[in-house]
C-alpha positions, 0 to 999 in steps of 0.5 A, a space after each residue: 177134925 178133932 180140934 173142931 170136934 167133927 166126926 166123919 161117918 163112913 158110907 161105902 157108897 160114897 167115895 169122897 167128902 169135900 168140905 168147901 165152906 172154907 174155899 176162897 173164891 175171889 174171881 171168875 177164873 178161880 170159880 171156874 178152876 174150882 168147878 174143874 177141880 170138883 168135876 175131876 175129883 168126882 171123876 177120880 172117885 168113881 169106879 173106872 167103868 163109870 168115869 166116862 159116863 160121869 164125865 159126860 153127864 157132868 159136862 152136859 149138865 154144866 153146859 145146860 146150866 151155862 146156857 140156861 143161866 146166860 139166857 136168864 141174864 139176857 132176858 133180865 137185861 131186856 126187862 123194863 125194870 133193868 137199870 144201870 145198878 142191876 147191870 153193873 152189880 149183878 148182870 155184868 159180873 155174872 156175864 164175865 163169869 159165864 163167858 163161853 170162850 172162858 168156859 171152853 178153854 178153862 173148864 171143858 178142855 181142862 176136864 177133857 185133858 185131865 180125863 185123858 190122863 187118868 183113863 
């Protein structure tokens, strides 16, 4: 941090600081992996008595976001202004990222497994 002339302010209410501006995210799987790492890091940084609640809330929030976003993509596909370029460049890549089976196997089960190990 001294090379970049940045300072870190310590706040006792915060447990971790993660600067992810330099993380490389190149494909759907690595994005899901980054989400798992972020959630598990958040779990580990909580007081032991708050970890289970935090995990439940994050998984619920992620699932809500996932279903809501998939619904938006489905609605967008059915709009009259939806065209091949929009489908190819935006909708299909997002649908690949938001594949439910991949989220269940790569994100939610990984969080549960990691949580069982750190309880």
